[in-house]
C-alpha positions as CSV (number, residue, x, y, z in Angstrom):
1,M,130.6,107.9,85.9
2,K,131.1,105.8,89.2
3,P,128.9,103.5,90.5
4,V,125.9,105.7,93.5
5,Q,124.4,103.4,96.3
6,R,120.8,103.4,95.5
7,G,117.7,101.7,98.2
8,G,120.7,100.4,101.0
9,A,121.6,97.9,97.8
10,T,124.1,95.7,98.8
11,P,125.8,94.2,96.3
12,A,126.2,90.0,96.3
13,G,129.4,88.7,95.0
14,T,129.4,86.3,92.5
15,A,130.2,83.3,94.7
16,A,127.9,84.3,97.8
17,A,125.1,83.9,95.6
18,K,126.2,80.3,94.3
19,S,126.7,79.4,97.5
20,E,122.6,80.1,98.1
21,P,119.9,78.0,98.3
22,E,118.4,78.0,94.6
23,S,115.2,79.0,94.9
24,A,113.0,81.3,94.7
25,D,113.7,82.4,97.8
26,A,116.3,84.2,95.7
27,V,114.0,86.8,94.7
28,S,112.4,87.6,97.8
29,R,116.3,88.9,98.7
30,V,115.4,91.7,95.9
31,A,112.2,91.7,95.6
32,A,109.1,92.0,97.0
33,V,106.8,89.5,95.7
34,S,103.1,87.8,96.8
35,R,102.9,84.3,96.6
36,E,101.0,84.2,93.2
37,T,103.9,85.6,91.8
38,R,106.5,82.8,93.5
39,E,104.3,80.3,92.5
40,K,104.3,81.5,89.0
41,L,107.9,82.7,89.0
42,E,108.4,78.9,89.6
43,A,106.5,78.1,87.1
44,Y,108.4,80.1,84.7
45,V,111.6,78.3,86.0
46,T,110.1,75.0,85.9
47,L,109.0,76.0,81.6
48,L,112.5,77.0,81.0
49,K,114.4,74.7,82.3
50,L,112.2,71.6,79.9
51,W,112.8,73.8,76.8
52,Q,116.2,74.1,77.8
53,K,116.6,70.6,76.6
54,T,115.6,71.6,73.2
55,I,116.5,75.3,73.0
56,N,119.5,77.3,74.7
57,L,117.5,80.0,76.7
58,V,120.5,80.4,79.0
59,A,123.8,79.4,79.1
60,P,124.1,75.7,80.3
61,A,126.9,76.3,82.9
62,T,124.1,79.1,84.4
63,L,121.0,76.9,84.1
64,A,121.5,75.7,88.1
65,H,121.9,79.3,89.4
66,V,118.6,80.1,87.6
67,W,117.9,81.6,90.3
68,S,119.8,84.0,91.5
69,R,122.3,84.3,88.1
70,H,119.0,84.9,86.0
71,V,115.6,85.5,88.0
72,A,116.6,87.5,91.0
73,D,119.3,89.3,88.8
74,S,115.9,90.6,86.3
75,A,113.5,90.8,89.3
76,Q,116.1,94.1,90.9
77,L,114.7,96.4,88.4
78,F,111.5,96.4,89.3
79,A,112.0,98.7,92.8
80,F,113.8,101.4,90.0
81,A,110.5,102.0,88.7
82,P,108.5,104.5,89.4
83,E,104.6,102.9,90.0
84,S,103.1,104.9,87.7
85,A,104.7,102.6,85.4
86,K,102.5,101.5,82.4
87,S,103.5,100.6,79.6
88,W,107.2,98.5,79.7
89,V,109.1,96.9,76.3
90,D,112.0,94.6,77.0
91,L,114.7,94.3,73.9
92,G,116.2,91.3,73.0
93,S,113.9,88.9,75.7
94,G,116.1,85.7,74.9
95,G,114.9,83.1,77.7
96,G,112.3,86.1,79.2
97,F,115.1,87.9,81.4
98,P,114.7,90.2,82.5
99,G,111.2,91.4,80.2
100,L,109.5,87.8,81.3
101,V,109.8,87.7,85.0
102,L,109.3,91.5,85.4
103,G,106.1,91.0,83.6
104,I,104.9,88.2,85.9
105,M,105.4,90.9,88.8
106,L,103.7,93.6,86.8
107,A,100.3,91.4,87.7
108,E,100.0,93.1,90.7
109,R,100.0,96.4,89.4
110,P,96.7,96.8,87.6
111,G,96.9,97.8,83.4
112,A,100.5,97.4,83.3
113,R,101.6,95.5,80.9
114,M,105.0,93.6,79.0
115,T,106.0,93.4,75.8
116,L,108.5,91.7,74.7
117,I,110.2,91.8,71.4
118,E,112.5,88.5,70.1
119,S,113.2,88.0,66.5
120,D,113.7,84.0,67.2
121,S,111.0,82.8,66.7
122,R,111.2,79.5,68.7
123,K,112.5,81.4,71.9
124,A,109.7,83.8,70.8
125,A,107.0,80.0,71.4
126,F,108.5,79.7,74.5
127,L,107.6,83.1,76.0
128,R,104.4,82.5,74.9
129,E,103.9,78.9,76.4
130,V,105.3,80.7,79.8
131,A,103.1,83.9,79.8
132,R,100.8,81.8,78.7
133,N,100.8,79.3,81.6
134,V,101.2,81.3,84.2
135,S,98.4,84.3,83.0
136,A,101.4,87.4,82.2
137,P,100.3,90.6,81.0
138,V,103.2,90.3,78.2
139,D,102.8,90.0,74.6
140,I,105.9,89.1,72.4
141,L,106.4,90.7,69.5
142,C,108.4,87.9,67.1
143,T,110.1,91.3,64.8
144,R,113.8,92.8,64.9
145,I,113.9,95.7,67.3
146,E,115.7,98.2,64.1
147,N,112.4,97.6,62.2
148,A,110.5,100.7,61.6
149,A,107.3,98.7,62.4
150,T,108.0,97.3,65.4
151,Q,109.0,100.6,66.7
152,F,106.1,102.4,65.7
153,S,104.0,99.2,67.4
154,V,105.3,100.1,70.3
155,A,106.1,104.1,70.6
156,S,107.2,105.6,73.4
157,V,106.3,103.5,76.7
158,D,107.2,104.2,80.1
159,V,109.9,102.0,80.8
160,V,112.4,99.9,79.1
161,T,114.5,97.3,79.6
162,A,117.7,94.6,78.5
163,R,119.9,92.7,79.5
164,A,122.7,91.0,77.2
165,L,121.5,92.6,74.0
166,A,124.2,94.7,73.1
167,P,127.5,97.5,74.1
168,L,125.4,100.3,75.5
169,P,125.8,102.6,72.4
170,R,124.4,100.7,70.4
171,L,121.5,99.8,72.8
172,F,121.3,103.8,73.0
173,G,119.8,103.9,69.2
174,L,117.5,100.7,69.3
175,C,115.4,102.1,72.2
176,R,116.0,105.9,71.3
177,P,113.3,106.0,69.6
178,L,110.8,104.2,71.9
179,F,111.7,106.7,74.5
180,G,109.2,109.9,76.1
181,P,109.5,112.9,78.1
182,T,109.1,110.8,81.4
183,T,110.3,106.7,79.9
184,I,113.2,105.4,82.3
185,A,116.1,103.4,80.7
186,L,116.7,99.8,83.1
187,F,119.7,98.6,81.6
188,L,121.6,95.1,83.3
189,K,125.4,95.3,82.4
190,G,128.8,93.6,82.9
191,R,132.3,95.2,84.8
192,D,132.3,97.2,81.4
193,A,130.0,99.7,81.7
194,E,131.2,102.8,82.9
195,A,133.9,102.6,80.2
196,E,130.7,101.6,77.5
197,L,128.4,104.1,79.6
198,A,131.5,106.8,78.6
199,E,131.6,106.2,75.3
200,A,127.2,106.1,75.1
201,Q,127.2,109.7,76.3
202,A,130.0,110.4,73.8
203,Q,127.9,109.6,70.9
204,W,124.7,110.7,71.9
205,S,124.8,113.8,74.5
206,P,125.5,116.2,71.2
207,T,121.8,114.6,69.8
208,W,120.2,113.5,72.3
209,P,120.2,114.9,76.1
210,F,120.0,112.3,78.9
211,S,120.9,111.5,82.2
212,A,122.5,108.4,83.1
213,E,123.7,106.8,86.0
214,L,125.6,104.1,87.4
215,V,123.7,101.2,90.2
216,P,125.6,98.6,91.9
217,S,123.5,95.1,91.0
218,R,122.4,92.9,94.1
219,T,123.4,89.5,92.5
220,D,126.4,90.1,90.8
221,S,129.3,92.3,92.7
222,E,130.6,93.0,89.7
223,G,127.4,93.8,88.0
224,R,125.6,97.2,87.3
225,I,122.5,98.3,86.7
226,V,122.3,101.6,83.7
227,I,119.2,104.2,84.8
228,V,118.6,106.9,81.7
229,R,116.3,109.0,81.7
230,P,116.0,112.3,79.3
231,R,116.4,115.4,80.3
232,E,115.8,118.6,79.9
233,V,117.1,121.2,77.4
């Protein structure tokens, strides 16, 4: 499946992204955020750099480019979810990308809330500290996604997100119990997205009708956003 260009998004090459000044301006290039949200994202990045000294939250080589490589990369997903979406869940949240970034942005949508699922207790503690510090509308579950109790507590949601968690065939299996009739999944993937999607379609289409498309990333010339929706039979 070939990438679909949407919304006038022009993928920015990695080299170009690295040459840009590293600040919250990187987010403004992919999403409209208020001054308050920008300040909250800046507080998040400050805490990330502090905690990174003792916990590996992001690859050390990417820390100098955290705004373009991580924050803006996450923020671009916001535009692909309907404004009516209230319940969000992020799988394998790690250092908070994309879930915590999106959760901070959701503060501007009354009634919307993000659930972050992260099994590493140290990373979950970091997520809680940031959420408390910036008053983000998020809940953190320190548990494994595969647990039936976890899936039951989350139930069906409006939006499912994930980044660098697992190949698409496995990711589809993890998110399937969270899907309702109008759920949309937004997955950030790399250069192998097309091959992974073909494998996932072969594995899951016989038992789970869905539609999927690939959209070029706006922050990585080789990146893709995988958009998955249930399909009526």
